N, C-alpha and C positions, 0 to 999 in steps of 0.2 A: 498520404493525404497532406495537402498543403496546410500551412498555418491558418490561412483564411477559412478553409473548409472546416478545420477543426473547431473554429469558433462558432460555427453555425450547425455543426453536426449534432444530431439528436437521435436517440433510440427511444421510441414511445414516450417522448417528452423529456427524457433524461439528457442533460447536457453537462459538460464540465463546468464546475462553478465559475461564475464570472466575478472573480475577486483577485485582488493583488496577490494574495498568498497562493492561490491556485496557479496564477500565471508564473510566479517564481518557482513553484514546484515543477511545473511543466518545463520551464527553461533548464532548471538544474538536471532533471531526469533525462531530458532530451540530450543534454551535453555530456552526461555521464554514462548512460546505458547505450547499448547497441539499439539500432532501430527495431530489431526483433523484440528485444526485451521491453523497450518503451511501449510498443504497440500491445504487447501482452499485458503490461501493467494497465494500460488504458482500457483494454477489454475487461480486466478484472473490475475496474471501477464501474463500467456500465453494467456488467453482470451483477455485481453486488447491489447497485442502486436499483436495478430492475427487480432483483429478488426481494429487496426491502419494500419496494413499492407494491409488489404483488402480495406481500404478506401484511400490508397496511402498517408497516413499522414506521415510526418517526425517527429519523436519523439526520445527522448533520452531514450534508453533502461534502462540505469542505474537509471534514475529518475523514470521511470515507475516501475522498480523493487522495488525501495525504497518505493514508494507509495503503491504498491500492498502488499508488505510484512508487512508494518506497519499499513495498513488500519483498521485492527481489533485488534491492540495491546491494545487498551483501554478496551478490554474485559478481559484482564488478571489481576489477582490480583496485580501484580507489577506496573501496569500503570492505574488502575481504580481509579479515584478521585470522591468523592461524589458530588462535585460542578460542574462537567462538563459532557457533553454528551460523550458517549464512542468514538464517532468519533473524538471529539476534544482531548480527552485523547490520542488517537492513533497518531493524528497529532502532539501533543506536544512531544510525545516520539520520533517520526521521526525527528522533528526539533532539539531536543537536541542531538540525535545521529549524524545527518548530520553536525550540527555545530561542534561537537567534532571531526569530521573527515575532517574539513577544506573545506566543500562544500560552494560554493558561496551563499550569502544571497538570491539572486534572485531565485536560484534553490530551496533553502530551502522553500521560500515563495510559490513557485509553488507546491511543494510536500505537504506542510502544507494545502494549500487551497483545493487541490484535496482530501486529506484524510478527512479533517474536513467537507467537503460538500458531501462526497461520498454517503451518504444515505439521505441527506437532500434536495439537489437540489437547495436550495437558502438560503441566510443568515438569513432570517426571521425564519427559522426552529430552529435556536439557541435559540429562545425565550422560548422554553419549553424543559425540560429535558426528554429524552426518553432512555430507556434501552431496550435491546432485549427482546422480548416476551410480549410487552405491547399491542399487538393486532393491531398496525398500520401496513399497508402494507409496503413492502420494495421495492417500485418501483425504487428507485435510484439504479444504478448499478455502483459499484466501477470501474469495468473494462472500462466501457464506459467513465467515467469521467477521469480516470487515463490515458487513451490512448491519451488524449489531452495534456499530459505533453510534452512540447517542450522546448528545450534549444534555446534561442535566440542568 
């Protein structure tokens, strides 16, 4: 999809947020992740937003977009650390990015938690390191967790 098409693309009225922060997120993720991972992350945003809309949840589209787009950033060489799970690496990348763009700490914490736990389901899962392809099921769904992002 071209950049122009992405700006007008909508699924049941859901669009990528039209904000400076969302544009910067798009640029960074597009420049850092493979096209496959970028488009996967984009689909996670649409899926999460649609799930939230269908459940009549009130959520911050910009925070959801940040969480969706960074949720697998820990799979990239630039953000993969040997001592953390890839989910935490992605959460840390989002935290650093959002902090550098003046996002409130409360919102940063919300995004960090959603990403760090997007595949784990609970904090105890941080006790063991897991990388993609280790044979464990991926029951956790980033979109479902990320659609809970709410600005208070």
